[in-house]
C-alpha positions in Angstrom: 5.1 0.7 37.9 3.8 -1.8 35.3 5.7 -2.5 32.2 4.6 -4.1 28.9 5.9 -7.5 29.9 3.5 -7.4 32.8 0.5 -7.3 30.4 -1.8 -10.3 30.6 -0.9 -13.1 28.2 -4.5 -13.5 27.2 -4.6 -10.2 25.3 -3.7 -10.5 21.6 -3.0 -7.7 19.2 -5.7 -6.9 16.7 -5.6 -8.3 13.2 -3.5 -6.3 10.8 -3.8 -6.5 7.0 0.0 -6.6 6.7 0.1 -10.0 8.3 -1.6 -11.4 5.1 0.4 -9.3 2.6 2.3 -11.2 0.0 5.0 -8.5 0.0 6.1 -9.8 3.4 7.8 -12.7 1.6 9.8 -10.5 -0.7 12.6 -8.1 -0.4 11.0 -4.7 0.5 13.3 -3.0 -2.0 11.4 -4.8 -4.8 8.4 -2.5 -4.1 10.4 0.7 -4.1 12.0 1.1 -7.5 14.1 4.2 -7.9 12.4 5.2 -11.2 9.1 3.3 -11.8 8.5 5.3 -15.1 11.4 3.9 -17.2 14.2 1.5 -17.6 14.9 -1.2 -15.0 12.7 0.5 -12.4 9.7 0.2 -14.7 10.2 -3.5 -15.0 10.6 -3.8 -11.3 7.4 -1.8 -10.8 5.5 -4.2 -13.2 6.7 -7.2 -11.2 5.7 -5.6 -7.9 2.3 -4.8 -9.3 1.9 -8.4 -10.4 2.6 -9.6 -6.9 0.1 -7.1 -5.6 -2.6 -8.4 -8.0 -2.4 -11.8 -6.3 -2.4 -10.3 -2.7 -5.4 -10.8 -0.4 -4.5 -7.5 1.3 -4.4 -5.3 -1.8 -7.5 -3.2 -0.7 -6.4 -2.3 2.8 -2.9 -1.7 1.6 -4.0 0.8 -1.0 -6.4 2.4 1.4 -3.6 2.9 4.0 -1.3 4.3 1.3 -3.9 6.8 0.3 -4.6 7.9 3.8 -0.9 8.3 4.6 -0.3 9.9 1.2 2.6 7.6 0.5 4.9 9.5 -1.8 7.0 6.5 -3.1 6.7 2.8 -3.7 4.1 0.4 -5.1 1.2 0.2 -2.6 -2.0 -1.7 -3.3 -0.8 -2.4 -6.8 -0.4 1.3 -7.8 2.6 3.5 -8.2 2.7 7.1 -6.9 1.4 8.6 -10.2 -1.5 6.1 -10.3 -2.4 6.8 -6.7 -2.4 10.5 -7.3 -4.7 10.0 -10.4 -7.0 7.9 -8.3 -7.3 10.6 -5.6 -7.9 13.3 -8.3 -10.6 11.1 -10.0 -12.3 10.4 -6.6 -12.4 14.1 -5.9 -14.1 14.7 -9.2 -16.7 12.1 -8.6 -17.6 13.5 -5.2 -18.1 17.1 -6.4 -21.6 18.3 -6.9 -22.5 19.0 -10.6 -22.5 22.6 -11.6 -25.9 24.2 -11.7 
């Protein structure tokens, strides 16, 4: 029986957007404020979004969060309320106009 350590050394894993993410250099808790709507959590969310704004992986990060329906945290520069609103707005733009 072969095990993973028997795999050829020439095979590399595919590129992953997370390898380029700026958040990897920060404490993950910084991107998961307890209450992003008010108080210290709101300030924490603003700082996290500023980090995201400079990140080269912002688009695939957001796309992944939307696909997984992430319920918490700052992903792709958006908090949960903003991601929900984005999904709602996308749904409206794809609907056929009423006849």
